[in-house]
N, C-alpha and C positions, 0 to 999 in steps of 0.2 A: 628491509625488515623493520618492523615497528615494535616498540615497547608501549604497552598500555600502562598508564599511570593511575593507580588506585589509592585512595586514602586508606592507610593502615589502621585507622581507628573506626571509621564508619563504612568503609568499602565504596564510597562515592567515586564515580569515574571522574578522573581529573584530566583526561585527554590522552595524548600520545606524544612520543618523541622518537627520533631515529634510533634504531637499535644497534647500529654499528656492528652488523654481522650476527646479531642475535634477535630473537623475537620472544615475546611473552609478556609478563606483567612485572612492573616495578612498583614500589610503594613510596608514598610521601605522606604528608598531612595536609588536609584541606584547611582553608582559612577559618571555617566554623569550628572545627575540632581544635585547631591551634589556639583560638580564642578561649575555648572552654578549658583546655589544658593549662594555658597560661594563668587563667583566673584561679584554677585549683591550686597551682603551685604558689601563687601570690597569697592565697588564703592560708596555706600551711605556713608560709614564711611569717605571716602576721602573727599566727598563734605562737610560733617559736619565739618571736621577738617579745611577745607578752610574757611568756614563761621566763625568759632571760631577765626581763625587767623586774618581774616579781622576785626572782631569786636575788638580784642585785639589791633590791630594797629590803631584803631580809624576810620576805614573805615566801616561805617554802611550800605553803599549801596551794596546790594546783586544782583549779576547778575543772569540771568536765566541759570542755569547749567543743562544740560541734563545728566541723568544717563544712561549709557549703559545697555541694557537688553538682 
C-alpha cells in the first residue's frame, strides 16, 4: 500500500512513500512553500524586533508597517 504525499499549502504532488498497511494521502510542505512561509515568519520577526527597539528607546509611537507576503 502507498501513501501519496501532497503539499498542505499548495496541493503540489510530492511523490509517494510506503503506507505500512494503509493507503491514502499524507501532507507535508514543498520546498517552495517552505521558503515562502519562512520568509513571512522572518518578516514578522523583524517587525517585532523594530517595535521592541522603539519601545526600549522610549519611542512608543508605532508606525503602520506592512509585512511582505
